[in-house]
BAKEDO-648553 format. One line per 5 residues: number of its first residue (from 0); for each residue x, y, z of C-alpha. Coordinates in steps of 0.001 Angstrom, whole numbers, padded with zeros to 6 digits, always signed. Example, Ala and Ser with C-alpha at 12.3 -4.5 7.8 and 13.67 -1.06 7.14 Angstrom:
REM residues 2
0> +012300/-004500/+007800  +013670/-001060/+007140
This chain:
REM residues 840
0> -139341/-062713/-084235  -142185/-063329/-081741  -142230/-061509/-078428  -143511/-063240/-075329  -145591/-061252/-072836
5> -146177/-062975/-069496  -148534/-061666/-066828  -147337/-063521/-063729  -149827/-063790/-060851  -148339/-065997/-058131
10> -150448/-065199/-055065  -153513/-063359/-053848  -157285/-063794/-054089  -160353/-061874/-055209  -161104/-060713/-051667
15> -157694/-059060/-051117  -156390/-058565/-054651  -153461/-059966/-056623  -149881/-058711/-057125  -149066/-058991/-060854
20> -145711/-058870/-062636  -145056/-058273/-066320  -142260/-060032/-068235  -141524/-059215/-071870  -139139/-061670/-073513
25> -137538/-062092/-076919  -135210/-064961/-077874  -135630/-066313/-074346  -134241/-063156/-072690  -135903/-060259/-070906
30> -136224/-057239/-073219  -136772/-054844/-070318  -136752/-055134/-066511  -139855/-056639/-064932  -142707/-054270/-064107
35> -145244/-054865/-061351  -148787/-053818/-060540  -151810/-054807/-058473  -155150/-056313/-059441  -157557/-054813/-056919
40> -160070/-056706/-054813  -163114/-057833/-056828  -165112/-060528/-054993  -168002/-060111/-057444  -166010/-061564/-060390
45> -166159/-065258/-059324  -169861/-064833/-058517  -170608/-063372/-061945  -168637/-066155/-063632  -170628/-068742/-061684
50> -173869/-067010/-062651  -172938/-067108/-066351  -171817/-070752/-066039  -175133/-071801/-064486  -177255/-069954/-067070
55> -175138/-071396/-069895  -175419/-074954/-068559  -179145/-074602/-067965  -179615/-073413/-071559  -177604/-076388/-072779
60> -179918/-078851/-071038  -183000/-077449/-072805  -184069/-079838/-075636  -185544/-076865/-077529  -182190/-075095/-077579
65> -180214/-077970/-079057  -179581/-077807/-082742  -177346/-080891/-083169  -177051/-084396/-081821  -174531/-083547/-079132
70> -176365/-082648/-075959  -174314/-080641/-073502  -173426/-082921/-070625  -173485/-080674/-067571  -170915/-081778/-064970
75> -172715/-083414/-062030  -171106/-081032/-059519  -172801/-077970/-061057  -175660/-076953/-058761  -177680/-074737/-061062
80> -180324/-072350/-059728  -181612/-071905/-063270  -184236/-073930/-065096  -183659/-075533/-068449  -185887/-072925/-070066
85> -183222/-070204/-070199  -182992/-068456/-073549  -179908/-067503/-075517  -180691/-063898/-074584  -180445/-064738/-070872
90> -177060/-066391/-071405  -175774/-063414/-073387  -177023/-060995/-070702  -175126/-062909/-068017  -172060/-062893/-070287
95> -172342/-059127/-070811  -172470/-058552/-067046  -169364/-060701/-066565  -167447/-059045/-069430  -168300/-055549/-068190
100> -167283/-056341/-064600  -164126/-058078/-065825  -162955/-055033/-067787  -163983/-052602/-065044  -161887/-054637/-062627
105> -158859/-054474/-064914  -159386/-050760/-065618  -159620/-049899/-061909  -156534/-051945/-061013  -153054/-050460/-060643
110> -151703/-051445/-064053  -150392/-048102/-065344  -146716/-049158/-065371  -147600/-052470/-067028  -149654/-050812/-069769
115> -146989/-048159/-070350  -144264/-050793/-070725  -146396/-052759/-073176  -147109/-049656/-075251  -143410/-048765/-075422
120> -141960/-052263/-075946  -144504/-054240/-077978  -145646/-052766/-081287  -149218/-053016/-082543  -148277/-055186/-085531
125> -145627/-057343/-083862  -146029/-061081/-083503  -146698/-061561/-079803  -147821/-064321/-077444  -149721/-063339/-074299
130> -149668/-065728/-071339  -151388/-065525/-067951  -149125/-067527/-065626  -151032/-068480/-062478  -152053/-071457/-060362
135> -155290/-069802/-059295  -158221/-071791/-060798  -160626/-068832/-060582  -158262/-066672/-062647  -157797/-069501/-065143
140> -161543/-069687/-065776  -161814/-066068/-066913  -161974/-065152/-070638  -158778/-063070/-070716  -159060/-062658/-074477
145> -161863/-060148/-073716  -159478/-057665/-072032  -160262/-054517/-074000  -156800/-053013/-073583  -155253/-055922/-075474
150> -158014/-056097/-078086  -157757/-052384/-078910  -153977/-052249/-078922  -153028/-055473/-080742  -154371/-057069/-083899
155> -154503/-060732/-082927  -154280/-060957/-079115  -154688/-064617/-078166  -154123/-065208/-074438  -152890/-068586/-073220
160> -152729/-069923/-069672  -149800/-071448/-067829  -148835/-072385/-064282  -145229/-073598/-064700  -142132/-073364/-066850
165> -140098/-076261/-068218  -137344/-076569/-070853  -138659/-076280/-074406  -139395/-079486/-076342  -138831/-078138/-079863
170> -140752/-077895/-083128  -142959/-080218/-085160  -141358/-081979/-088129  -142651/-084012/-091067  -144279/-086432/-091084
175> -146385/-085229/-088156  -147494/-088285/-086170  -150976/-087869/-084686  -152777/-090288/-082383  -156539/-089790/-082777
180> -158630/-091133/-079882  -162382/-091271/-080435  -163953/-092078/-077083  -167531/-092682/-075980  -169956/-091373/-078604
185> -173266/-091573/-076729  -175609/-088999/-078331  -172749/-087194/-080075  -171140/-087165/-083509  -167366/-087603/-083328
190> -166843/-089260/-086695  -167049/-085793/-088239  -163982/-084837/-086158  -162110/-087771/-087731  -163183/-086701/-091218
195> -161994/-083128/-090587  -158599/-084362/-089426  -158198/-086474/-092559  -159228/-083600/-094838  -157177/-080823/-093229
200> -154031/-082778/-092320  -153540/-084918/-095397  -149744/-084977/-095003  -149893/-086215/-091410  -149514/-089798/-090277
205> -152866/-090375/-088536  -153431/-093372/-086252  -157013/-093990/-085108  -158116/-095605/-081825  -161909/-095986/-081592
210> -163262/-096526/-078065  -160017/-098234/-076974  -159593/-100294/-073837  -157439/-098665/-071162  -154531/-101069/-071641
215> -154540/-100582/-075427  -154511/-096804/-075047  -151629/-096839/-072575  -149527/-099205/-074680  -150143/-097140/-077831
220> -149123/-093928/-076045  -145893/-095496/-074788  -144775/-097683/-077653  -144795/-095120/-080470  -143574/-091511/-080754
225> -146437/-089013/-081153  -146262/-085334/-082075  -149954/-084596/-081434  -152658/-086370/-079430  -156277/-085605/-080354
230> -159296/-086687/-078292  -162995/-086334/-079150  -165740/-087667/-076907  -167120/-086998/-073440  -165052/-085348/-070705
235> -165583/-083332/-067540  -163805/-081476/-064740  -163984/-082755/-061166  -165711/-080758/-058426  -162531/-079200/-057006
240> -161477/-078155/-060511  -157974/-079631/-060425  -158606/-082883/-062271  -160777/-084236/-065046  -161872/-087404/-066820
245> -162244/-088573/-070396  -164606/-091375/-071368  -162441/-093560/-073627  -165298/-095996/-074256  -168803/-096554/-072941
250> -167549/-098323/-069804  -164274/-096670/-068818  -163291/-093140/-067917  -159723/-092118/-067076  -158009/-089082/-065609
255> -154600/-087788/-066765  -153205/-089101/-063470  -154228/-092631/-064457  -152444/-092115/-067777  -149470/-090404/-066105
260> -146740/-092934/-066947  -147902/-093334/-070536  -148153/-089582/-071094  -144743/-088960/-069498  -143214/-091408/-071960
265> -145105/-089694/-074795  -143631/-086319/-073783  -140147/-087813/-073648  -140716/-089286/-077112  -141601/-085880/-078541
270> -145251/-085040/-077794  -145783/-081345/-078595  -149541/-080769/-078571  -152644/-082318/-076975  -156106/-081301/-078242
275> -159232/-082263/-076288  -162215/-081344/-078447  -164606/-082291/-075666  -166574/-080783/-072801  -165392/-078943/-069703
280> -161614/-079447/-070031  -159967/-077041/-067563  -159389/-079816/-065020  -157841/-081973/-067743  -155533/-079133/-068776
285> -154301/-078524/-065238  -153277/-082169/-064865  -151830/-082415/-068365  -149715/-079310/-067745  -148273/-081036/-064660
290> -147008/-083715/-067066  -145101/-081025/-069019  -147032/-081324/-072283  -145815/-078183/-074107  -149128/-077084/-075701
295> -152692/-078055/-074731  -156038/-076992/-076192  -159232/-077692/-074223  -162759/-076313/-073987  -163595/-074122/-070987
300> -167182/-075382/-070612  -169516/-078019/-072134  -169701/-077721/-075917  -172091/-078622/-078741  -171131/-080740/-081740
305> -171329/-077961/-084318  -169204/-075617/-082178  -166584/-078302/-081560  -166425/-079262/-085220  -166415/-075711/-086558
310> -163581/-074804/-084197  -161599/-077902/-085238  -162113/-077259/-088954  -161224/-073555/-088796  -158284/-074094/-086428
315> -156741/-076849/-088561  -157289/-074867/-091755  -155241/-071956/-090377  -152691/-074113/-088565  -151990/-076370/-091572
320> -151623/-073321/-093836  -148809/-071779/-091812  -150405/-069822/-088953  -148896/-070255/-085507  -150901/-072208/-082945
325> -151861/-068966/-081149  -152878/-067250/-084392  -154833/-070306/-085587  -156799/-070520/-082320  -157482/-066776/-082466
330> -158813/-066994/-086035  -160976/-070015/-085215  -162285/-068254/-082088  -163298/-065208/-084147  -165289/-067400/-086526
335> -167144/-069028/-083630  -168776/-065653/-082944  -170888/-066323/-086053  -172663/-069025/-084031  -173651/-066814/-081092
340> -177271/-066705/-082238  -177442/-070503/-081940  -174801/-071283/-079289  -174142/-068315/-077002  -170525/-067426/-076115
345> -169127/-070205/-078280  -166012/-068067/-078790  -165303/-068191/-075033  -164798/-071942/-075024  -161355/-072716/-076553
350> -158447/-072337/-074111  -154693/-072752/-074674  -152438/-073980/-071873  -148755/-073826/-072731  -145213/-073805/-071372
355> -143965/-070181/-071598  -140496/-071391/-072630  -141833/-072867/-075869  -141353/-070898/-079102  -144407/-070401/-081352
360> -145639/-073756/-082643  -146068/-074080/-086414  -147305/-076959/-088516  -144446/-077958/-090870  -145004/-077067/-094509
365> -144266/-079340/-097486  -141923/-077871/-100129  -142995/-078864/-103655  -140111/-079222/-106132  -140342/-078216/-109795
370> -137983/-080932/-111001  -140149/-083803/-109798  -139390/-086349/-112521  -135621/-085931/-112391  -135647/-086150/-108658
375> -137769/-089286/-108695  -135297/-091048/-111013  -132361/-089990/-108920  -134240/-090978/-105789  -134909/-094555/-106950
380> -131368/-094987/-108302  -129747/-093877/-105085  -132333/-095671/-102987  -131294/-098985/-104544  -127618/-098266/-103842
385> -128413/-097077/-100342  -130482/-100179/-099628  -127633/-102463/-100622  -125140/-100503/-098531  -127514/-100433/-095603
390> -128072/-104173/-095785  -124336/-104823/-095907  -123713/-102429/-093033  -126458/-104039/-090963  -125030/-107523/-091384
395> -121533/-106266/-090632  -122492/-104297/-087533  -124997/-106778/-086151  -123152/-110040/-086703  -119510/-109666/-087731
400> -118105/-106714/-085791  -119331/-107889/-082358  -117558/-111219/-082965  -114190/-109819/-084007  -114322/-106464/-082193
405> -116472/-106783/-079042  -117521/-103441/-077551  -115757/-102514/-074309  -117902/-102901/-071204  -117758/-101006/-067948
410> -116619/-103901/-065760  -114088/-105405/-068182  -111299/-106480/-065778  -108604/-106514/-068462  -109465/-103013/-069713
415> -109687/-101683/-066147  -106413/-103247/-065001  -104384/-100058/-065372  -107224/-097630/-064753  -108589/-096321/-061429
420> -111762/-098388/-061986  -113196/-101267/-059980  -116406/-103273/-059958  -114995/-105271/-057041  -111804/-106819/-058408
425> -109511/-104353/-056595  -109757/-101970/-053651  -109749/-098270/-054398  -110760/-096787/-051057  -108347/-096880/-048128
430> -105719/-098867/-050113  -103078/-097894/-047545  -105170/-098941/-044573  -103008/-100546/-041862  -103832/-103228/-041188
435> -106234/-103912/-044084  -109490/-105716/-043300  -108606/-109371/-044101  -112126/-110544/-044994  -112680/-107581/-047324
440> -109340/-108215/-049046  -110188/-111919/-049411  -113614/-111077/-050877  -112036/-108729/-053424  -109533/-111442/-054375
445> -112406/-113903/-054865  -114075/-111458/-057278  -110809/-111089/-059193  -110719/-114901/-059485  -114379/-115004/-060616
450> -115348/-117014/-057538  -118509/-115067/-056874  -120226/-117380/-054343  -117120/-117210/-052171  -116941/-113438/-052696
455> -120524/-113043/-051463  -119778/-115061/-048302  -116565/-113159/-047518  -117909/-109692/-048263  -121063/-110412/-046244
460> -118810/-111228/-043280  -116697/-108112/-043939  -119828/-105954/-044028  -120952/-107326/-040661  -117527/-106536/-039208
465> -117359/-102996/-040554  -119959/-100819/-042256  -117682/-099852/-045126  -119412/-098402/-048244  -116901/-099849/-050717
470> -117464/-103307/-049219  -121232/-102913/-049647  -120959/-101906/-053303  -118710/-104866/-054129  -121052/-107179/-052196
475> -124076/-105830/-054119  -122197/-106361/-057393  -121097/-109914/-056486  -124670/-110893/-055609  -125720/-110022/-059152
480> -123205/-112535/-060474  -124658/-115424/-058444  -128275/-114498/-059202  -130304/-115622/-062194  -130674/-112059/-063476
485> -129903/-111711/-067174  -127105/-109266/-067991  -129550/-107230/-070101  -131467/-106468/-066901  -128414/-105078/-065102
490> -127398/-101452/-065629  -123872/-100384/-064674  -123639/-096871/-063238  -120115/-095478/-062662  -119544/-093379/-059548
495> -116535/-091035/-059848  -115105/-089718/-056562  -111793/-088055/-055517  -110472/-091007/-053497  -106730/-090409/-053782
500> -106573/-086637/-053305  -109077/-085540/-050687  -109863/-086431/-047078  -111280/-089961/-046749  -114672/-088753/-045471
505> -115375/-086880/-048743  -115463/-090001/-050899  -116866/-092192/-048104  -119956/-090020/-047685  -120695/-089936/-051416
510> -120146/-093690/-051793  -122359/-094323/-048748  -125354/-092671/-050394  -124957/-094654/-053622  -124231/-097980/-051888
515> -127260/-097488/-049626  -129698/-096979/-052508  -128092/-099745/-054598  -128634/-102156/-051697  -132248/-101066/-051191
520> -133157/-101098/-054877  -131521/-104439/-055696  -133251/-106115/-052752  -136728/-105073/-053906  -138002/-108156/-055749
525> -140554/-106238/-057831  -137869/-104137/-059550  -137423/-105483/-063087  -133755/-104507/-063345  -130815/-104173/-060964
530> -127965/-101714/-060508  -124246/-102477/-060658  -121869/-099727/-059515  -118414/-099120/-060985  -116191/-097096/-058649
535> -113724/-094680/-060256  -111101/-092405/-058676  -110494/-089072/-060446  -107945/-087993/-057819  -109495/-084499/-057884
540> -107211/-084003/-060882  -108352/-082575/-064224  -106168/-084797/-066435  -107214/-087948/-064569  -110871/-086914/-064671
545> -110664/-086316/-068431  -109124/-089773/-068960  -111971/-091313/-066961  -114599/-089392/-068937  -113136/-090551/-072259
550> -112976/-094176/-071117  -116531/-094187/-069799  -117733/-092661/-073052  -116389/-095727/-074900  -118223/-098211/-072644
555> -121543/-098543/-074436  -123241/-100290/-071502  -122792/-097120/-069433  -125982/-095049/-069750  -125155/-092357/-067160
560> -122364/-091372/-064769  -122508/-090078/-061194  -119845/-087462/-060420  -117607/-085550/-060213  -117150/-084224/-056684
565> -115777/-080747/-057392  -117392/-078214/-059699  -113921/-077467/-061052  -113562/-081000/-062414  -117158/-081254/-063616
570> -116713/-078020/-065578  -113518/-079309/-067192  -114900/-082709/-068247  -118471/-081743/-069196  -117600/-081318/-072889
575> -116227/-084887/-073072  -119484/-086316/-071756  -121362/-084109/-074231  -119326/-085532/-077132  -120356/-089032/-076075
580> -123982/-088011/-075332  -123467/-089431/-071852  -125448/-087940/-068962  -123471/-086729/-065947  -125377/-086374/-062659
585> -123319/-084760/-059914  -124394/-084953/-056262  -122016/-082200/-055190  -120971/-079923/-058088  -123115/-076869/-057335
590> -121376/-073991/-059164  -123602/-072041/-061539  -121008/-070775/-064041  -120027/-073418/-066571  -122577/-075975/-065351
595> -126051/-074409/-065267  -127845/-074869/-068586  -131381/-074981/-069976  -130313/-076153/-073441  -132491/-079050/-074701
600> -129362/-081183/-075283  -127831/-080452/-071887  -126244/-083582/-070350  -125392/-082257/-066861  -127895/-082509/-063998
605> -127829/-082288/-060193  -130137/-082745/-057201  -128395/-080160/-054973  -129170/-076437/-054788  -126728/-074276/-056738
610> -124336/-071666/-055361  -126856/-069063/-056483  -129522/-070454/-054146  -127196/-071112/-051200  -125824/-067544/-051337
615> -129162/-065965/-050406  -129396/-067325/-046840  -125853/-066094/-046062  -126714/-062568/-047159  -130057/-062638/-045335
620> -128312/-063790/-042155  -125798/-060900/-042334  -128533/-058345/-042862  -130670/-059791/-040049  -127679/-059513/-037685
625> -127050/-055865/-038766  -123545/-056408/-040117  -122117/-053572/-042229  -118650/-054825/-043264  -117484/-058155/-044679
630> -114218/-059697/-045843  -114190/-062523/-048397  -111718/-065410/-048514  -111889/-067550/-051671  -109827/-069772/-053985
635> -108939/-067854/-057129  -109521/-069561/-060487  -111494/-072532/-059110  -115052/-073069/-060317  -116959/-073600/-057063
640> -115174/-070856/-055131  -115384/-068322/-057952  -119088/-069089/-058507  -119796/-068854/-054762  -118103/-065468/-054615
645> -119905/-064174/-057730  -123328/-065397/-056589  -122733/-064064/-053073  -121887/-060610/-054422  -124956/-060700/-056675
650> -127185/-061560/-053722  -125425/-058893/-051644  -126312/-056232/-054233  -124059/-053612/-052558  -126098/-053756/-049341
655> -122934/-054227/-047257  -119359/-052978/-047662  -116637/-055456/-048727  -113492/-054399/-046824  -111223/-057160/-048132
660> -111019/-059739/-050896  -108383/-062361/-050001  -107074/-065481/-051722  -106916/-068786/-049859  -104220/-070065/-052219
665> -101577/-067784/-050747  -098870/-068596/-048210  -100318/-069693/-044864  -098581/-066887/-042979  -100124/-064287/-045283
670> -103577/-065822/-044716  -103091/-065539/-040934  -101962/-061913/-041292  -105041/-061076/-043354  -107324/-062462/-040634
675> -105418/-060530/-037953  -105686/-057311/-039991  -109462/-057690/-040272  -109837/-058330/-036529  -107757/-055273/-035663
680> -109396/-052828/-038061  -113024/-053990/-038268  -114409/-055174/-034956  -117897/-055387/-036401  -116924/-057225/-039594
685> -117890/-060725/-040671  -115682/-063123/-042625  -117180/-064919/-045628  -115206/-068122/-046210  -115645/-069679/-049664
690> -112973/-072351/-050217  -113013/-074678/-053218  -113317/-078467/-052964  -109744/-079594/-052178  -108535/-078587/-055654
695> -105301/-076893/-054478  -102639/-078200/-052136  -102624/-075377/-049575  -106299/-074425/-049664  -107569/-076992/-047082
700> -104972/-075974/-044519  -105619/-072282/-045121  -109375/-072780/-044735  -108776/-074299/-041310  -106200/-071608/-040508
705> -108721/-068801/-041088  -111049/-070357/-038496  -108218/-071038/-036040  -106770/-067544/-036349  -110181/-065970/-035871
710> -110628/-068089/-032714  -114366/-067450/-032491  -114067/-063645/-032351  -115697/-062530/-035622  -118682/-064122/-037303
715> -117601/-066509/-040070  -120116/-067442/-042746  -119018/-070387/-044859  -119987/-072194/-048047  -120758/-075930/-048032
720> -117050/-076752/-048408  -116555/-075563/-044819  -118906/-078217/-043418  -116408/-081044/-042957  -114840/-083152/-040220
725> -111534/-081254/-040276  -113350/-078078/-039284  -115319/-079812/-036515  -112033/-081121/-035085  -110970/-077528/-034210
730> -113086/-077603/-031052  -115569/-075421/-029232  -113658/-072123/-028918  -112573/-071823/-032530  -116001/-072838/-033779
735> -117932/-070115/-031983  -119655/-067726/-034411  -119417/-070112/-037379  -122443/-070509/-039683  -122389/-072541/-042898
740> -124832/-072644/-045827  -125399/-076148/-047223  -127680/-077416/-050017  -129640/-079632/-047622  -129905/-080459/-043927
745> -131025/-084047/-043210  -134445/-084466/-041623  -135040/-086494/-038460  -136421/-089369/-040553  -133316/-089220/-042782
750> -131080/-089494/-039727  -133046/-092381/-038215  -133017/-094411/-041454  -129342/-093719/-041985  -128211/-094636/-038490
755> -130312/-097797/-038466  -128477/-098895/-041596  -124944/-097521/-041132  -124899/-097610/-037322  -123756/-094587/-035347
760> -122168/-092329/-037966  -122935/-088708/-038870  -125258/-088055/-041788  -123865/-085437/-044158  -125738/-083593/-046937
765> -123461/-085235/-049528  -124807/-088676/-048504  -128373/-087564/-049214  -127490/-085918/-052523  -125496/-088919/-053800
770> -128462/-091158/-052898  -130775/-088809/-054812  -128409/-088569/-057797  -128620/-092345/-058275  -132375/-092165/-057663
775> -132691/-089703/-060562  -130872/-092093/-062904  -132910/-095096/-061741  -136217/-093274/-062265  -135051/-092119/-065703
780> -134332/-095765/-066591  -137666/-096973/-065193  -139723/-094637/-067347  -138223/-095940/-070620  -139340/-099042/-072519
785> -135792/-099446/-073921  -133362/-097461/-071754  -130617/-095586/-073598  -128230/-092678/-073116  -130437/-090357/-075149
790> -133525/-091608/-073313  -132072/-090734/-069908  -131115/-087289/-071221  -134648/-086730/-072509  -136287/-087847/-069259
795> -134127/-085601/-067085  -134439/-082670/-069505  -138221/-083017/-069424  -138151/-081964/-065774  -140570/-084570/-064419
800> -140865/-084402/-060603  -138856/-087203/-058986  -138853/-088353/-055390  -135631/-088559/-053392  -134586/-088567/-049752
805> -134428/-084768/-049927  -138020/-084519/-051197  -139409/-083756/-054638  -136773/-082999/-057263  -137971/-080909/-060216
810> -135340/-079948/-062764  -135321/-076946/-065031  -132474/-077700/-067356  -129550/-078791/-065231  -130719/-077301/-061954
815> -133152/-078260/-059248  -136001/-075815/-058738  -136775/-076599/-055084  -134613/-074527/-052757  -133598/-077014/-050057
820> -130729/-074975/-048585  -130148/-074728/-044838  -127889/-072867/-042416  -125959/-075054/-039976  -123624/-074356/-037088
825> -121291/-076501/-034943  -122799/-078079/-031846  -120074/-078800/-029281  -122356/-079638/-026365  -120909/-083148/-026559
830> -117648/-084571/-027827  -116933/-084699/-030738  -118631/-081621/-032179  -121351/-082119/-034784  -123478/-079957/-037067
835> -126994/-078774/-036251  -129594/-076659/-038002  -129380/-072975/-037047  -133172/-072953/-036582  -132956/-075516/-033766
């Protein structure tokens, strides 16, 4: 088993030094607690690197120093103070000065605890991957493989670079599909690279693009699944060091950003490794890593033909014969030292960038069978039978079954007649409204009668009369029926909310966010597809939610589902969605336990911060206010409340004393007595209120009763389930000393956009998160050539940054990485009370 050693350097500089942390992992888990140290100030290191770089580039420009047809193409931004007459000896002298200073810096730094932990935990002969995880470009330039401590202690220490972590993408499998791109070949020999690939990877499926046009390259990247991308030709890093270019032909050069969409699709389709056997690739690697390519090999500086080709040949020889990627690069690097008398510091050039979460990458090996003849006969016999069966099955499935047994669709009125589903043919929200809105009711009836032009007219009028989110969704849906949009360009996304068993504002806010984005997206003419929304009511009931999940799993036109509201329901239905490989994106289910996952096949995702992240600001607030004692009120056995309590206690880390642990599910009189007891015995205590999401009958009343009974005397810190209209209705006195942690607080621009659209209504965090949940699904559909359930799962699992109303959304597994939490408090300066940011 391979151990993973990560040196994490997240901040600092060479003038002031760098804090450094050591992680040692095995099977994805920490073997030992993290250890920290300090890299001391060393401002001379970047200067010495620059000196070596300039001498090296100057040597490369000297015609007398070249020994092959590839002339080093020095990046135009390099301002060299050295003439082209520099000798190999001068380059090696500059390299020696850099290597000596580099190791002196590491030796003089405070790394004793880190070295001791390595010596105790990682054996000399163990398989181990070393990774420097940092965003600092100056640290990334350094030849970390020259660290003497690692070279003396371990047999094959290959050090890779990384700046981010994403879920693992898996292993290579046969046949390995490789896209070979041979770009501009001015004054260089890249056909030898192609010959090496053919010789060393004979079992691979190689596809060659020679000096392709930009459009051809992008289409090829997107339209076929690739395991490895290989580029040979000219490339360079931009002046600022954070981007690069490859010359794909003699006229065009492209950066990874210009290939972003194509490369993102390639990653989703299984891309595992990108090799750029070309000059000056650090800028390329930094951009490619942002696209979540699991493994990347580039060259640190300009490179000669013979060096590039020797590295490629030796690397592929080891890799194809069973060495891991790290080991193969290490072995090829060692052999490059044989060229130092002709190309100085050639062994410094190869660099690995990789995702730390990835296991060691191996090239799959072919197993040769002894009984070849017998197997061939059996193969052809069964192949003939299989072909006939396959042909019969194809005809049956493609032509006969759809005629006699049509697949159920999301908006099938007959199937939905006795289910809490509606695409507009019946009202689900406010069904007991007195009096009902006549124009809305008439519009719904018109949809039920398939009179869609009339439905559009009536629902448009109803929407003008009242900004009702259900009306808007049904209007958006009806407009699709009267448009010329083909059904294949309409994607139906179910939205599951607890309409019949929670306060009206809960479902209204969630539906508002989805209806708002559906309206915006469908009215953008350049969008190639449109969104239809199916509303579903789970009643905040497990059995009803499970029935809904099973039904939606059967509807093959459903590619993803938005919901459920409570973490308790999402936890209890997640396995049903998994069985149907159907993605579930919840705007509001934020519990960690039972929902958080980094498994590659995970189907649950969310844009909101988890209970783990929202617990930290509550604890920090208590400590800042010098509280010593706290009492916790929670809902026993319910996912969100239990997770909130667990994560709060973890964040608390015994810093404060818990004087009481009370259940909100108890009799209301007992809840009042518990509050009174705390007030009488602990004048300096704070109450931590962590109710669930309306999943028990007495919990909502008891939540309100805790605040009423406290009457503003003690500080109450609440979870997001406290931030509702029922609490605000308690008034100014009761709401004194109440602070609530929520996953997001709307910005001023959010509020302005919202109120311009919905008129004067309050903007709640659940509106923003439901908007962003649909945005995640839409962007996952947009990035696919042929959208599918598995495609959406792959896109979201890949963790590509997405843009929502709440900002950039970057997923790691199920959970968002950006911590968008906020503390809010009631503002009763006007009537009715509203919520405001504690910072304001």
